[in-house]
N, C-alpha and C positions, 0 to 999 in steps of 0.2 A: 504494500499499500504506499503510495507516494503521499507525503504530507509536508506541511510547512511548520511543523512544531518547533523545530530548532530555530528557524528564522524568526518566528513570532516571539519565542521565549527570549532570544538574544536581543531583539528589538526593544522589548519591554525592560530588559536588563535583569531578568530573574535567572538565578542559578538552577542547575538541575536539582540540587538538594532542596532548594526552596520550593520548586514546583512539585517535586515528589511529596514533600511535607504537606503542602496546601491541597494537593489532590489525593492525599492519603494512599499513596502507593510507594514503591521502592525507586531509588535512583536508577537501578538496573532496568526496571520496566520503562522509565522515561527514555533512557539511553537506547533501549531496543526499539522503541517506537520511532525515535529520531533517526537513528543510524541504520537500522535493519528493516524498517518498514513494518514492524509488528503491528497488527491491527488491534487497537484497544477495545475492550468491551464498551458497549454504549454508555454504561454508567460511568466508566473511567473517562471516556472521551468528553462527556459532559462535565465531569469534575475538573478535568484539565482546562477545558474552555472557560469554566467559571473562575478558576484560579488565575487564568490569564486575562479575564474580563474581555473575552473575544468570542464571537459567534463560532461554534464548532465547525460550521461549514467552511469558514475561512481557513481553518487549520487542516482539516482532514479531507476535504473535497477539492483537490487541486486540478482535476481534469478539466480542461477548457470546455469540453462538450457539456459536462455537468453544469458548469457556471452559465453557459449559454442557455441551457434548459431552465435553470432557476430564474434567470433574468427575463425570459420571454413572458409577455403578457398574451394570454390566449383569450380571444374574444369570440363568443359564440353568438 
């Protein structure tokens, strides 16, 4: 899974340890998500997003096609 977790975390200036503490997980889990593309459980993805005060879609849904679909307005 491609994600922008590291980019967002570093932009905010939060350490791996602090993010792990705030999202109630281990440093290793955060590292695995950032570097190895491990897919977090939905509850963990939401906890990480809350800790970073960022919409989870901005962190975990980086595929341009998904972004296009999310931004389209469908009129019936």
